[in-house]
DOBAFI-304053 format. One record per residue: x, y, z of N, C-alpha, C in turn; residue in three letters. Coordinates in steps of 0.02 Angstrom, whole numbers, plus 50000, padded with zeros to 5 digits. Atoms other than C-alpha are relative to their C-alpha. Last residue first. Layout:
BEGIN
XYZXYZXYZALA...
//
This chain:
BEGIN
499894991750007408894527360087499755000649930GLN500304996649946408284509260162500165007949986TYR500924995050007408134500259997499995005650060GLY500415003249969409574485860048499235004650001LYS500345005550051410714490359900499344995650053LEU500215000650066410754507759958499704994249954ASN500694996750008411044505460134499574999249944GLY500195002949959412574494060103499215001149995LEU500145003650064413084507259989499624994250028GLN500394995150037413054519260140499884996449933MET500815001449955413714506460280499545004449941TRP500335006350010415164503260153499285002050036ALA500285003150081415594520260115499574994349994PHE500444994149998415694523660316499714999949905LYS500755001949978416594508360333499465003849984GLN500654999650028418014512560193499305000150034PHE500084994650044419474518660296499105001349980ALA500154995349960419404503860397499815007549999GLU500624996750051419684492360261499745003950051PHE499654997450037421264485160354499565005749946LYS499764994149978420184479460489500405004449950LYS499314999250012419064469660389500455005150028THR499775006049967417324464260450500904998949989THR500024998549949416574479460371500224996150068LEU499944993650005417474481160189499725000750099ILE499145000950002417204462060171500185005850042ARG500135003449966415174465260208500814996650026MET500284997349956415144478860094500234996050066CYS499224996649978416294466459967499735006050060ASP499455003949983414734454159974500615004550026SER499995002149955413474466459950500434995750059GLU500755004750003414044472259798500074999550084THR499755008949951415234486059785499424997649993TRP499945006150031415014496359626500074996050047MET500695001050056414304513859692499954994449986HIS500405004849934415964512459820499204999049978PHE500354996149955417084515159667499464998650040ASP500714997750031418174501659598499845007050048SER500084995950065419954500159611499295001149968ASP499514995050012420214495659789499895002149937MET499944993849947418654486259828500365004049977ILE500834998950043418904473859646499835008150072ARG499864996150076420814472459712499425003749981SER499464996149973420234465559901500125005049939ASP500634997349969418914453759810500405006650010GLN500374997650050420274446859693499395004750043GLU499344992750033421524445659859499415001749929ARG499644994349978420174436459941500225005749989ARG500424995250015419604425559798500005005550052GLN499884997450056421474418859800499335005349976ARG499634994050020421324416059968500135004449951ALA500174995249975419874404359951500555007850008LYS500544996650055420664395459813499615004250032ARG499754996650052422104392559924499675003549944GLN499724994249974421274387160069500255003849954ALA500274995249949420384375259980500275006550046ALA500345004149955421794366759885499455004850020THR500064994549937422174372059721499844995650053MET500634997549954422514360659572500245002950069ALA500035002749939424124361159464499205001450042LYS499425004650015424544371559299499694992850046SER499205000950028423194382159318500234991949998PHE500074997250023421224379259360500765004949947LEU499474995249966421324361359421499925009749947PRO499464997250045419894354559398500515003550001LYS500114993950043418834350759556500554997849919ARG499724994249975418834331959625499885006249947GLY500684996249959418724314859563500345008350021LEU499724996949940419904307059420499335005050040LYS500264993050014419054293359324500245005150073LYS500454996849928419804275859345499915006849986ALA499594997149966420044268759156499565004050068GLU500264996050010418714252659118500675006750040LYS499784998449934419644237159060499905007649996ILE500325001649952418754232558896500244998150083GLY500805000950018420044234658778499814996350080PRO499955008850021421834236658877499155001549965LEU500704999050040422294257258916499874992349966THR500324994149963423874257559040499254999149984ALA500595005049970424544242358946499505003350058THR500115003950033425714252958830499254996750036ASN500604998150070425854267958936499804995349953ARG499815000850049426704259159091499305000749941ASP499424994550009426394266959257500314997449914TYR500174993250026424604260259279500735005949973PRO499514994549962425234244159259499765005849979ASP500044994750010423634230359212500505006050043VAL499894991049945423814214959254500075004449960MET
//
């Protein structure tokens, strides 16, 4: 019998090691789906605040239009969304 906590018997010849399933951790430990999404939102918010509105992507414009804290940028988001879609 193999004891998974014993370093000497954990890998015996002829016995396959169990593969770890799921995403590989980006940092020291794995993040949950909610943590990954929160990180994505933080990065997108900082990209919106730091870049010129001509650099915004369609995803950035949709985030601005659906988030109350970016209410001041909505006019610029509509203009950039029109440019991206070819309406202007």
